[in-house]
mmCIF file of the N, C-alpha and C atoms, coordinates in Angstrom:
data_MODEL
# 
_entry.id   MODEL 
# 
loop_
_atom_site.group_PDB 
_atom_site.id 
_atom_site.type_symbol 
_atom_site.label_atom_id 
_atom_site.label_alt_id 
_atom_site.label_comp_id 
_atom_site.label_asym_id 
_atom_site.label_entity_id 
_atom_site.label_seq_id 
_atom_site.pdbx_PDB_ins_code 
_atom_site.Cartn_x 
_atom_site.Cartn_y 
_atom_site.Cartn_z 
_atom_site.occupancy 
_atom_site.B_iso_or_equiv 
_atom_site.pdbx_formal_charge 
_atom_site.auth_seq_id 
_atom_site.auth_comp_id 
_atom_site.auth_asym_id 
_atom_site.auth_atom_id 
_atom_site.pdbx_PDB_model_num 
ATOM 1   N N  . MET A 1 1  ? 1.599   -8.070 -15.671 1.00 0.00 ? 1  MET A N  1 
ATOM 2   C CA . MET A 1 1  ? 1.681   -6.813 -15.074 1.00 0.00 ? 1  MET A CA 1 
ATOM 3   C C  . MET A 1 1  ? 0.761   -6.691 -13.794 1.00 0.00 ? 1  MET A C  1 
ATOM 4   N N  . GLN A 1 2  ? -0.471  -7.375 -13.871 1.00 0.00 ? 2  GLN A N  1 
ATOM 5   C CA . GLN A 1 2  ? -1.236  -7.317 -12.812 1.00 0.00 ? 2  GLN A CA 1 
ATOM 6   C C  . GLN A 1 2  ? -0.721  -7.945 -11.450 1.00 0.00 ? 2  GLN A C  1 
ATOM 7   N N  . LEU A 1 3  ? -0.054  -9.165 -11.735 1.00 0.00 ? 3  LEU A N  1 
ATOM 8   C CA . LEU A 1 3  ? 0.571   -9.759 -10.585 1.00 0.00 ? 3  LEU A CA 1 
ATOM 9   C C  . LEU A 1 3  ? 1.687   -9.027 -9.965  1.00 0.00 ? 3  LEU A C  1 
ATOM 10  N N  . GLY A 1 4  ? 2.490   -8.218 -10.736 1.00 0.00 ? 4  GLY A N  1 
ATOM 11  C CA . GLY A 1 4  ? 3.535   -7.381 -10.308 1.00 0.00 ? 4  GLY A CA 1 
ATOM 12  C C  . GLY A 1 4  ? 2.998   -6.282 -9.369  1.00 0.00 ? 4  GLY A C  1 
ATOM 13  N N  . LEU A 1 5  ? 1.922   -5.693 -9.863  1.00 0.00 ? 5  LEU A N  1 
ATOM 14  C CA . LEU A 1 5  ? 1.231   -4.598 -9.097  1.00 0.00 ? 5  LEU A CA 1 
ATOM 15  C C  . LEU A 1 5  ? 0.554   -5.093 -7.859  1.00 0.00 ? 5  LEU A C  1 
ATOM 16  N N  . ILE A 1 6  ? 0.116   -6.271 -7.914  1.00 0.00 ? 6  ILE A N  1 
ATOM 17  C CA . ILE A 1 6  ? -0.528  -6.746 -6.579  1.00 0.00 ? 6  ILE A CA 1 
ATOM 18  C C  . ILE A 1 6  ? 0.435   -7.078 -5.648  1.00 0.00 ? 6  ILE A C  1 
ATOM 19  N N  . VAL A 1 7  ? 1.624   -7.629 -6.105  1.00 0.00 ? 7  VAL A N  1 
ATOM 20  C CA . VAL A 1 7  ? 2.683   -7.917 -5.139  1.00 0.00 ? 7  VAL A CA 1 
ATOM 21  C C  . VAL A 1 7  ? 3.261   -6.723 -4.614  1.00 0.00 ? 7  VAL A C  1 
ATOM 22  N N  . VAL A 1 8  ? 3.381   -5.747 -5.343  1.00 0.00 ? 8  VAL A N  1 
ATOM 23  C CA . VAL A 1 8  ? 4.021   -4.454 -4.804  1.00 0.00 ? 8  VAL A CA 1 
ATOM 24  C C  . VAL A 1 8  ? 3.061   -3.846 -3.812  1.00 0.00 ? 8  VAL A C  1 
ATOM 25  N N  . LEU A 1 9  ? 1.796   -3.832 -4.103  1.00 0.00 ? 9  LEU A N  1 
ATOM 26  C CA . LEU A 1 9  ? 0.769   -3.243 -3.161  1.00 0.00 ? 9  LEU A CA 1 
ATOM 27  C C  . LEU A 1 9  ? 0.767   -3.992 -1.946  1.00 0.00 ? 9  LEU A C  1 
ATOM 28  N N  . ASN A 1 10 ? 0.720   -5.316 -1.927  1.00 0.00 ? 10 ASN A N  1 
ATOM 29  C CA . ASN A 1 10 ? 0.776   -6.139 -0.707  1.00 0.00 ? 10 ASN A CA 1 
ATOM 30  C C  . ASN A 1 10 ? 2.010   -5.893 0.038   1.00 0.00 ? 10 ASN A C  1 
ATOM 31  N N  . CYS A 1 11 ? 3.140   -5.730 -0.580  1.00 0.00 ? 11 CYS A N  1 
ATOM 32  C CA . CYS A 1 11 ? 4.435   -5.318 0.205   1.00 0.00 ? 11 CYS A CA 1 
ATOM 33  C C  . CYS A 1 11 ? 4.338   -3.997 0.781   1.00 0.00 ? 11 CYS A C  1 
ATOM 34  N N  . MET A 1 12 ? 3.688   -3.024 0.110   1.00 0.00 ? 12 MET A N  1 
ATOM 35  C CA . MET A 1 12 ? 3.458   -1.735 0.811   1.00 0.00 ? 12 MET A CA 1 
ATOM 36  C C  . MET A 1 12 ? 2.726   -1.834 1.994   1.00 0.00 ? 12 MET A C  1 
ATOM 37  N N  . ILE A 1 13 ? 1.593   -2.610 1.935   1.00 0.00 ? 13 ILE A N  1 
ATOM 38  C CA . ILE A 1 13 ? 0.711   -2.752 3.155   1.00 0.00 ? 13 ILE A CA 1 
ATOM 39  C C  . ILE A 1 13 ? 1.384   -3.463 4.177   1.00 0.00 ? 13 ILE A C  1 
ATOM 40  N N  . GLY A 1 14 ? 2.116   -4.489 3.845   1.00 0.00 ? 14 GLY A N  1 
ATOM 41  C CA . GLY A 1 14 ? 3.036   -5.284 4.784   1.00 0.00 ? 14 GLY A CA 1 
ATOM 42  C C  . GLY A 1 14 ? 4.088   -4.451 5.483   1.00 0.00 ? 14 GLY A C  1 
ATOM 43  N N  . LEU A 1 15 ? 4.664   -3.490 4.944   1.00 0.00 ? 15 LEU A N  1 
ATOM 44  C CA . LEU A 1 15 ? 5.753   -2.578 5.358   1.00 0.00 ? 15 LEU A CA 1 
ATOM 45  C C  . LEU A 1 15 ? 5.204   -1.576 6.266   1.00 0.00 ? 15 LEU A C  1 
ATOM 46  N N  . ILE A 1 16 ? 3.979   -1.307 6.279   1.00 0.00 ? 16 ILE A N  1 
ATOM 47  C CA . ILE A 1 16 ? 3.509   -0.347 7.193   1.00 0.00 ? 16 ILE A CA 1 
ATOM 48  C C  . ILE A 1 16 ? 2.527   -0.856 8.235   1.00 0.00 ? 16 ILE A C  1 
ATOM 49  N N  . THR A 1 17 ? 2.399   -2.153 8.375   1.00 0.00 ? 17 THR A N  1 
ATOM 50  C CA . THR A 1 17 ? 1.394   -2.796 9.311   1.00 0.00 ? 17 THR A CA 1 
ATOM 51  C C  . THR A 1 17 ? 2.123   -3.413 10.320  1.00 0.00 ? 17 THR A C  1 
ATOM 52  N N  . PRO A 1 18 ? 1.745   -2.957 11.777  1.00 0.00 ? 18 PRO A N  1 
ATOM 53  C CA . PRO A 1 18 ? 2.361   -3.613 12.956  1.00 0.00 ? 18 PRO A CA 1 
ATOM 54  C C  . PRO A 1 18 ? 2.085   -5.141 13.000  1.00 0.00 ? 18 PRO A C  1 
ATOM 55  N N  . PRO A 1 19 ? 2.873   -5.903 13.546  1.00 0.00 ? 19 PRO A N  1 
ATOM 56  C CA . PRO A 1 19 ? 3.981   -5.633 14.391  1.00 0.00 ? 19 PRO A CA 1 
ATOM 57  C C  . PRO A 1 19 ? 5.279   -6.007 13.635  1.00 0.00 ? 19 PRO A C  1 
ATOM 58  N N  . VAL A 1 20 ? 5.183   -6.087 12.252  1.00 0.00 ? 20 VAL A N  1 
ATOM 59  C CA . VAL A 1 20 ? 6.531   -6.502 11.590  1.00 0.00 ? 20 VAL A CA 1 
ATOM 60  C C  . VAL A 1 20 ? 6.908   -5.342 10.626  1.00 0.00 ? 20 VAL A C  1 
ATOM 61  N N  . GLY A 1 21 ? 6.040   -4.276 10.492  1.00 0.00 ? 21 GLY A N  1 
ATOM 62  C CA . GLY A 1 21 ? 6.190   -3.269 9.449   1.00 0.00 ? 21 GLY A CA 1 
ATOM 63  C C  . GLY A 1 21 ? 7.599   -2.426 9.727   1.00 0.00 ? 21 GLY A C  1 
ATOM 64  N N  . LEU A 1 22 ? 8.485   -2.698 8.895   1.00 0.00 ? 22 LEU A N  1 
ATOM 65  C CA . LEU A 1 22 ? 9.821   -2.099 9.103   1.00 0.00 ? 22 LEU A CA 1 
ATOM 66  C C  . LEU A 1 22 ? 9.719   -0.633 8.776   1.00 0.00 ? 22 LEU A C  1 
ATOM 67  N N  . CYS A 1 23 ? 9.033   -0.148 7.853   1.00 0.00 ? 23 CYS A N  1 
ATOM 68  C CA . CYS A 1 23 ? 8.766   1.310  7.481   1.00 0.00 ? 23 CYS A CA 1 
ATOM 69  C C  . CYS A 1 23 ? 8.136   1.990  8.626   1.00 0.00 ? 23 CYS A C  1 
ATOM 70  N N  . LEU A 1 24 ? 7.101   1.293  9.383   1.00 0.00 ? 24 LEU A N  1 
ATOM 71  C CA . LEU A 1 24 ? 6.485   1.829  10.389  1.00 0.00 ? 24 LEU A CA 1 
ATOM 72  C C  . LEU A 1 24 ? 7.382   2.290  11.607  1.00 0.00 ? 24 LEU A C  1 
ATOM 73  N N  . TYR A 1 25 ? 8.272   1.256  11.883  1.00 0.00 ? 25 TYR A N  1 
ATOM 74  C CA . TYR A 1 25 ? 9.301   1.498  12.851  1.00 0.00 ? 25 TYR A CA 1 
ATOM 75  C C  . TYR A 1 25 ? 10.357  2.708  12.491  1.00 0.00 ? 25 TYR A C  1 
ATOM 76  N N  . ILE A 1 26 ? 10.744  2.784  11.226  1.00 0.00 ? 26 ILE A N  1 
ATOM 77  C CA . ILE A 1 26 ? 11.604  3.899  10.828  1.00 0.00 ? 26 ILE A CA 1 
ATOM 78  C C  . ILE A 1 26 ? 10.951  5.119  11.040  1.00 0.00 ? 26 ILE A C  1 
ATOM 79  N N  . VAL A 1 27 ? 9.705   5.297  10.454  1.00 0.00 ? 27 VAL A N  1 
ATOM 80  C CA . VAL A 1 27 ? 9.005   6.513  10.525  1.00 0.00 ? 27 VAL A CA 1 
ATOM 81  C C  . VAL A 1 27 ? 8.832   6.945  12.056  1.00 0.00 ? 27 VAL A C  1 
ATOM 82  N N  . ALA A 1 28 ? 8.373   6.011  12.860  1.00 0.00 ? 28 ALA A N  1 
ATOM 83  C CA . ALA A 1 28 ? 8.164   6.332  14.337  1.00 0.00 ? 28 ALA A CA 1 
ATOM 84  C C  . ALA A 1 28 ? 9.501   6.735  14.965  1.00 0.00 ? 28 ALA A C  1 
ATOM 85  N N  . ASN A 1 29 ? 10.668  6.184  14.591  1.00 0.00 ? 29 ASN A N  1 
ATOM 86  C CA . ASN A 1 29 ? 11.889  6.619  15.114  1.00 0.00 ? 29 ASN A CA 1 
ATOM 87  C C  . ASN A 1 29 ? 12.305  7.920  14.559  1.00 0.00 ? 29 ASN A C  1 
ATOM 88  N N  . ILE A 1 30 ? 12.108  8.280  13.375  1.00 0.00 ? 30 ILE A N  1 
ATOM 89  C CA . ILE A 1 30 ? 12.413  9.566  12.874  1.00 0.00 ? 30 ILE A CA 1 
ATOM 90  C C  . ILE A 1 30 ? 11.485  10.613 13.456  1.00 0.00 ? 30 ILE A C  1 
ATOM 91  N N  . ALA A 1 31 ? 10.104  10.406 13.640  1.00 0.00 ? 31 ALA A N  1 
ATOM 92  C CA . ALA A 1 31 ? 9.240   11.369 14.268  1.00 0.00 ? 31 ALA A CA 1 
ATOM 93  C C  . ALA A 1 31 ? 9.424   11.387 15.707  1.00 0.00 ? 31 ALA A C  1 
ATOM 94  N N  . LYS A 1 32 ? 10.187  10.404 16.418  1.00 0.00 ? 32 LYS A N  1 
ATOM 95  C CA . LYS A 1 32 ? 10.308  10.304 17.684  1.00 0.00 ? 32 LYS A CA 1 
ATOM 96  C C  . LYS A 1 32 ? 8.990   10.185 18.470  1.00 0.00 ? 32 LYS A C  1 
ATOM 97  N N  . ALA A 1 33 ? 8.144   9.378  17.853  1.00 0.00 ? 33 ALA A N  1 
ATOM 98  C CA . ALA A 1 33 ? 6.715   9.154  18.301  1.00 0.00 ? 33 ALA A CA 1 
ATOM 99  C C  . ALA A 1 33 ? 6.515   7.674  18.668  1.00 0.00 ? 33 ALA A C  1 
ATOM 100 N N  . PRO A 1 34 ? 5.634   7.329  19.446  1.00 0.00 ? 34 PRO A N  1 
ATOM 101 C CA . PRO A 1 34 ? 5.369   5.879  19.805  1.00 0.00 ? 34 PRO A CA 1 
ATOM 102 C C  . PRO A 1 34 ? 4.790   5.118  18.481  1.00 0.00 ? 34 PRO A C  1 
ATOM 103 N N  . VAL A 1 35 ? 5.279   3.955  18.358  1.00 0.00 ? 35 VAL A N  1 
ATOM 104 C CA . VAL A 1 35 ? 4.856   3.192  17.278  1.00 0.00 ? 35 VAL A CA 1 
ATOM 105 C C  . VAL A 1 35 ? 3.337   3.060  17.002  1.00 0.00 ? 35 VAL A C  1 
ATOM 106 N N  . MET A 1 36 ? 2.571   2.816  18.148  1.00 0.00 ? 36 MET A N  1 
ATOM 107 C CA . MET A 1 36 ? 1.098   2.708  17.977  1.00 0.00 ? 36 MET A CA 1 
ATOM 108 C C  . MET A 1 36 ? 0.505   4.049  17.624  1.00 0.00 ? 36 MET A C  1 
ATOM 109 N N  . ARG A 1 37 ? 0.981   5.087  17.963  1.00 0.00 ? 37 ARG A N  1 
ATOM 110 C CA . ARG A 1 37 ? 0.419   6.468  17.667  1.00 0.00 ? 37 ARG A CA 1 
ATOM 111 C C  . ARG A 1 37 ? 0.592   6.659  16.103  1.00 0.00 ? 37 ARG A C  1 
ATOM 112 N N  . VAL A 1 38 ? 1.838   6.261  15.489  1.00 0.00 ? 38 VAL A N  1 
ATOM 113 C CA . VAL A 1 38 ? 1.964   6.292  14.136  1.00 0.00 ? 38 VAL A CA 1 
ATOM 114 C C  . VAL A 1 38 ? 1.048   5.357  13.425  1.00 0.00 ? 38 VAL A C  1 
ATOM 115 N N  . ALA A 1 39 ? 0.918   4.104  14.039  1.00 0.00 ? 39 ALA A N  1 
ATOM 116 C CA . ALA A 1 39 ? -0.005  3.119  13.273  1.00 0.00 ? 39 ALA A CA 1 
ATOM 117 C C  . ALA A 1 39 ? -1.398  3.732  13.182  1.00 0.00 ? 39 ALA A C  1 
ATOM 118 N N  . VAL A 1 40 ? -1.928  4.213  14.440  1.00 0.00 ? 40 VAL A N  1 
ATOM 119 C CA . VAL A 1 40 ? -3.306  4.824  14.327  1.00 0.00 ? 40 VAL A CA 1 
ATOM 120 C C  . VAL A 1 40 ? -3.300  5.904  13.297  1.00 0.00 ? 40 VAL A C  1 
ATOM 121 N N  . GLU A 1 41 ? -2.387  6.778  13.131  1.00 0.00 ? 41 GLU A N  1 
ATOM 122 C CA . GLU A 1 41 ? -2.445  7.783  12.108  1.00 0.00 ? 41 GLU A CA 1 
ATOM 123 C C  . GLU A 1 41 ? -2.391  7.283  10.849  1.00 0.00 ? 41 GLU A C  1 
ATOM 124 N N  . LEU A 1 42 ? -1.958  6.039  10.494  1.00 0.00 ? 42 LEU A N  1 
ATOM 125 C CA . LEU A 1 42 ? -1.731  5.511  9.262   1.00 0.00 ? 42 LEU A CA 1 
ATOM 126 C C  . LEU A 1 42 ? -3.180  4.725  8.740   1.00 0.00 ? 42 LEU A C  1 
ATOM 127 N N  . VAL A 1 43 ? -4.100  4.718  9.540   1.00 0.00 ? 43 VAL A N  1 
ATOM 128 C CA . VAL A 1 43 ? -5.354  3.905  9.345   1.00 0.00 ? 43 VAL A CA 1 
ATOM 129 C C  . VAL A 1 43 ? -5.980  4.362  8.040   1.00 0.00 ? 43 VAL A C  1 
ATOM 130 N N  . PRO A 1 44 ? -6.158  5.635  7.845   1.00 0.00 ? 44 PRO A N  1 
ATOM 131 C CA . PRO A 1 44 ? -6.684  5.996  6.496   1.00 0.00 ? 44 PRO A CA 1 
ATOM 132 C C  . PRO A 1 44 ? -5.943  5.617  5.207   1.00 0.00 ? 44 PRO A C  1 
ATOM 133 N N  . PHE A 1 45 ? -4.591  5.459  5.371   1.00 0.00 ? 45 PHE A N  1 
ATOM 134 C CA . PHE A 1 45 ? -3.796  4.880  4.324   1.00 0.00 ? 45 PHE A CA 1 
ATOM 135 C C  . PHE A 1 45 ? -3.948  3.486  4.175   1.00 0.00 ? 45 PHE A C  1 
ATOM 136 N N  . TYR A 1 46 ? -4.047  2.673  5.323   1.00 0.00 ? 46 TYR A N  1 
ATOM 137 C CA . TYR A 1 46 ? -4.274  1.298  5.274   1.00 0.00 ? 46 TYR A CA 1 
ATOM 138 C C  . TYR A 1 46 ? -5.658  1.145  4.356   1.00 0.00 ? 46 TYR A C  1 
ATOM 139 N N  . ILE A 1 47 ? -6.638  1.779  4.815   1.00 0.00 ? 47 ILE A N  1 
ATOM 140 C CA . ILE A 1 47 ? -7.978  1.716  4.115   1.00 0.00 ? 47 ILE A CA 1 
ATOM 141 C C  . ILE A 1 47 ? -7.922  1.930  2.621   1.00 0.00 ? 47 ILE A C  1 
ATOM 142 N N  . GLY A 1 48 ? -7.220  3.112  2.274   1.00 0.00 ? 48 GLY A N  1 
ATOM 143 C CA . GLY A 1 48 ? -6.962  3.337  0.865   1.00 0.00 ? 48 GLY A CA 1 
ATOM 144 C C  . GLY A 1 48 ? -6.166  2.222  0.188   1.00 0.00 ? 48 GLY A C  1 
ATOM 145 N N  . LEU A 1 49 ? -5.185  1.725  0.702   1.00 0.00 ? 49 LEU A N  1 
ATOM 146 C CA . LEU A 1 49 ? -4.249  0.706  -0.019  1.00 0.00 ? 49 LEU A CA 1 
ATOM 147 C C  . LEU A 1 49 ? -5.168  -0.492 -0.144  1.00 0.00 ? 49 LEU A C  1 
ATOM 148 N N  . VAL A 1 50 ? -5.961  -0.962 0.859   1.00 0.00 ? 50 VAL A N  1 
ATOM 149 C CA . VAL A 1 50 ? -6.683  -2.198 0.759   1.00 0.00 ? 50 VAL A CA 1 
ATOM 150 C C  . VAL A 1 50 ? -7.803  -2.024 -0.245  1.00 0.00 ? 50 VAL A C  1 
ATOM 151 N N  . VAL A 1 51 ? -8.480  -0.862 -0.368  1.00 0.00 ? 51 VAL A N  1 
ATOM 152 C CA . VAL A 1 51 ? -9.499  -0.607 -1.435  1.00 0.00 ? 51 VAL A CA 1 
ATOM 153 C C  . VAL A 1 51 ? -8.844  -0.797 -2.854  1.00 0.00 ? 51 VAL A C  1 
ATOM 154 N N  . CYS A 1 52 ? -7.754  -0.059 -2.909  1.00 0.00 ? 52 CYS A N  1 
ATOM 155 C CA . CYS A 1 52 ? -6.918  -0.205 -4.234  1.00 0.00 ? 52 CYS A CA 1 
ATOM 156 C C  . CYS A 1 52 ? -6.705  -1.649 -4.479  1.00 0.00 ? 52 CYS A C  1 
ATOM 157 N N  . LEU A 1 53 ? -6.175  -2.482 -3.645  1.00 0.00 ? 53 LEU A N  1 
ATOM 158 C CA . LEU A 1 53 ? -5.822  -3.783 -3.869  1.00 0.00 ? 53 LEU A CA 1 
ATOM 159 C C  . LEU A 1 53 ? -7.063  -4.630 -4.205  1.00 0.00 ? 53 LEU A C  1 
ATOM 160 N N  . VAL A 1 54 ? -8.149  -4.480 -3.553  1.00 0.00 ? 54 VAL A N  1 
ATOM 161 C CA . VAL A 1 54 ? -9.290  -5.155 -3.842  1.00 0.00 ? 54 VAL A CA 1 
ATOM 162 C C  . VAL A 1 54 ? -9.853  -4.736 -5.236  1.00 0.00 ? 54 VAL A C  1 
ATOM 163 N N  . LEU A 1 55 ? -9.850  -3.525 -5.604  1.00 0.00 ? 55 LEU A N  1 
ATOM 164 C CA . LEU A 1 55 ? -10.256 -3.041 -7.012  1.00 0.00 ? 55 LEU A CA 1 
ATOM 165 C C  . LEU A 1 55 ? -9.236  -3.663 -8.078  1.00 0.00 ? 55 LEU A C  1 
ATOM 166 N N  . LEU A 1 56 ? -8.020  -3.744 -7.787  1.00 0.00 ? 56 LEU A N  1 
ATOM 167 C CA . LEU A 1 56 ? -7.133  -4.423 -8.741  1.00 0.00 ? 56 LEU A CA 1 
ATOM 168 C C  . LEU A 1 56 ? -7.317  -5.912 -8.847  1.00 0.00 ? 56 LEU A C  1 
ATOM 169 N N  . ILE A 1 57 ? -7.690  -6.507 -7.831  1.00 0.00 ? 57 ILE A N  1 
ATOM 170 C CA . ILE A 1 57 ? -8.104  -7.908 -7.888  1.00 0.00 ? 57 ILE A CA 1 
ATOM 171 C C  . ILE A 1 57 ? -9.341  -8.200 -8.724  1.00 0.00 ? 57 ILE A C  1 
ATOM 172 N N  . PHE A 1 58 ? -10.376 -7.585 -8.479  1.00 0.00 ? 58 PHE A N  1 
ATOM 173 C CA . PHE A 1 58 ? -11.657 -7.852 -9.108  1.00 0.00 ? 58 PHE A CA 1 
ATOM 174 C C  . PHE A 1 58 ? -11.675 -7.199 -10.506 1.00 0.00 ? 58 PHE A C  1 
ATOM 175 N N  . PHE A 1 59 ? -11.031 -6.086 -10.671 1.00 0.00 ? 59 PHE A N  1 
ATOM 176 C CA . PHE A 1 59 ? -11.027 -5.436 -12.084 1.00 0.00 ? 59 PHE A CA 1 
ATOM 177 C C  . PHE A 1 59 ? -9.707  -5.257 -12.616 1.00 0.00 ? 59 PHE A C  1 
ATOM 178 N N  . PRO A 1 60 ? -9.144  -6.362 -13.170 1.00 0.00 ? 60 PRO A N  1 
ATOM 179 C CA . PRO A 1 60 ? -7.757  -6.304 -13.762 1.00 0.00 ? 60 PRO A CA 1 
ATOM 180 C C  . PRO A 1 60 ? -7.548  -5.300 -14.793 1.00 0.00 ? 60 PRO A C  1 
ATOM 181 N N  . GLN A 1 61 ? -8.703  -4.841 -15.418 1.00 0.00 ? 61 GLN A N  1 
ATOM 182 C CA . GLN A 1 61 ? -8.580  -3.995 -16.573 1.00 0.00 ? 61 GLN A CA 1 
ATOM 183 C C  . GLN A 1 61 ? -8.032  -2.595 -16.150 1.00 0.00 ? 61 GLN A C  1 
ATOM 184 N N  . ILE A 1 62 ? -8.123  -2.264 -14.859 1.00 0.00 ? 62 ILE A N  1 
ATOM 185 C CA . ILE A 1 62 ? -7.537  -1.045 -14.360 1.00 0.00 ? 62 ILE A CA 1 
ATOM 186 C C  . ILE A 1 62 ? -6.057  -0.969 -14.555 1.00 0.00 ? 62 ILE A C  1 
ATOM 187 N N  . VAL A 1 63 ? -5.453  -2.064 -14.427 1.00 0.00 ? 63 VAL A N  1 
ATOM 188 C CA . VAL A 1 63 ? -3.876  -2.167 -14.532 1.00 0.00 ? 63 VAL A CA 1 
ATOM 189 C C  . VAL A 1 63 ? -3.448  -1.701 -15.856 1.00 0.00 ? 63 VAL A C  1 
ATOM 190 N N  . THR A 1 64 ? -4.259  -1.965 -16.846 1.00 0.00 ? 64 THR A N  1 
ATOM 191 C CA . THR A 1 64 ? -3.720  -1.761 -18.387 1.00 0.00 ? 64 THR A CA 1 
ATOM 192 C C  . THR A 1 64 ? -4.332  -0.554 -18.824 1.00 0.00 ? 64 THR A C  1 
ATOM 193 N N  . ILE A 1 65 ? -5.084  0.282  -18.164 1.00 0.00 ? 65 ILE A N  1 
ATOM 194 C CA . ILE A 1 65 ? -5.658  1.553  -18.764 1.00 0.00 ? 65 ILE A CA 1 
ATOM 195 C C  . ILE A 1 65 ? -4.423  2.398  -19.326 1.00 0.00 ? 65 ILE A C  1 
ATOM 196 N N  . LEU A 1 66 ? -3.603  2.826  -18.437 1.00 0.00 ? 66 LEU A N  1 
ATOM 197 C CA . LEU A 1 66 ? -2.417  3.700  -18.880 1.00 0.00 ? 66 LEU A CA 1 
ATOM 198 C C  . LEU A 1 66 ? -1.630  3.238  -20.037 1.00 0.00 ? 66 LEU A C  1 
ATOM 199 N N  . PRO A 1 67 ? -1.022  1.816  -20.062 1.00 0.00 ? 67 PRO A N  1 
ATOM 200 C CA . PRO A 1 67 ? -0.391  1.495  -21.119 1.00 0.00 ? 67 PRO A CA 1 
ATOM 201 C C  . PRO A 1 67 ? -1.115  1.433  -22.410 1.00 0.00 ? 67 PRO A C  1 
ATOM 202 N N  . LYS A 1 68 ? -2.461  1.209  -22.364 1.00 0.00 ? 68 LYS A N  1 
ATOM 203 C CA . LYS A 1 68 ? -3.270  1.252  -23.501 1.00 0.00 ? 68 LYS A CA 1 
ATOM 204 C C  . LYS A 1 68 ? -3.401  2.590  -24.148 1.00 0.00 ? 68 LYS A C  1 
ATOM 205 N N  . LEU A 1 69 ? -3.520  3.597  -23.139 1.00 0.00 ? 69 LEU A N  1 
ATOM 206 C CA . LEU A 1 69 ? -3.640  4.992  -23.580 1.00 0.00 ? 69 LEU A CA 1 
ATOM 207 C C  . LEU A 1 69 ? -2.252  5.394  -24.214 1.00 0.00 ? 69 LEU A C  1 
ATOM 208 N N  . ALA A 1 70 ? -1.184  5.012  -23.632 1.00 0.00 ? 70 ALA A N  1 
ATOM 209 C CA . ALA A 1 70 ? 0.287   5.485  -24.202 1.00 0.00 ? 70 ALA A CA 1 
ATOM 210 C C  . ALA A 1 70 ? 0.454   4.894  -25.506 1.00 0.00 ? 70 ALA A C  1 
ATOM 211 N N  . ALA A 1 71 ? -0.043  3.568  -25.777 1.00 0.00 ? 71 ALA A N  1 
ATOM 212 C CA . ALA A 1 71 ? 0.069   2.907  -26.929 1.00 0.00 ? 71 ALA A CA 1 
ATOM 213 C C  . ALA A 1 71 ? -0.653  3.523  -28.206 1.00 0.00 ? 71 ALA A C  1 
ATOM 214 N N  . SER A 1 72 ? -1.724  4.259  -27.762 1.00 0.00 ? 72 SER A N  1 
ATOM 215 C CA . SER A 1 72 ? -2.619  4.782  -28.881 1.00 0.00 ? 72 SER A CA 1 
ATOM 216 C C  . SER A 1 72 ? -2.064  5.979  -29.467 1.00 0.00 ? 72 SER A C  1 
# 
């Protein structure tokens, strides 16, 4: 379960990171804004995603909190 969550989080980061981020280009096209302006506006989201990724890597117990609560 942890590996799946880490893979998905890495894909999320990759899809919004220039120069290859497909979602970044789609959002910039929809907003009719330059790609770099959109990328700069996404910096707080980059930071949040990277912090979550680091927490999940170093504390794998976080991944199983909700399933354990649901099983109880």
